[in-house]
C-alpha positions, 0 to 999 in steps of 0.5 A: 921338163920331159924332152923326150916328146919335144922337138926343138928345131934350131937354125942349124937343124932347120938348115939340115932338115931343108938340105935333107928335103932336097937330098931326099927329093933327089933320091925319092923311091923310083916307084913314087917318082914314076907315078908322079904326074908333071906339075903335081906336088911332091908328097911325103909320108911318115917314112920320108919324115923319119929320114928328113927330120932324123926322128923315129917312126912314133914321133913322125906319126905323132907329128902327122897327127898334131893339129899344128902340123899341115898333114892330110889323112887319107884313109889310114895314110898321113901325107904332107906336101913338100911346100907345106913341110918347108913352110912349117919348118920355117914357122917353127924354127927356133921355137919349142914344139911339143907333141 
């Protein structure tokens, strides 16, 4: 089995990923924070996923391109909302997810 292309979230990594989301949310780039209108959803891009999930850039892009992942492509930019990312992490907790 090739584990290089496999993300296997455990309960521990799920907890860590959710904690990382909270930490990253608190430290979002000031330019992004400045442009956020009150009440709009927080969005993440590939660099944010690499920090939140402790994965490389290539895996983050592969995840964003995956049909099973709730990303949106706008032009050449992939985004995912914080809420959808948290829902997805909870849904795949304890399961194998292959890219």
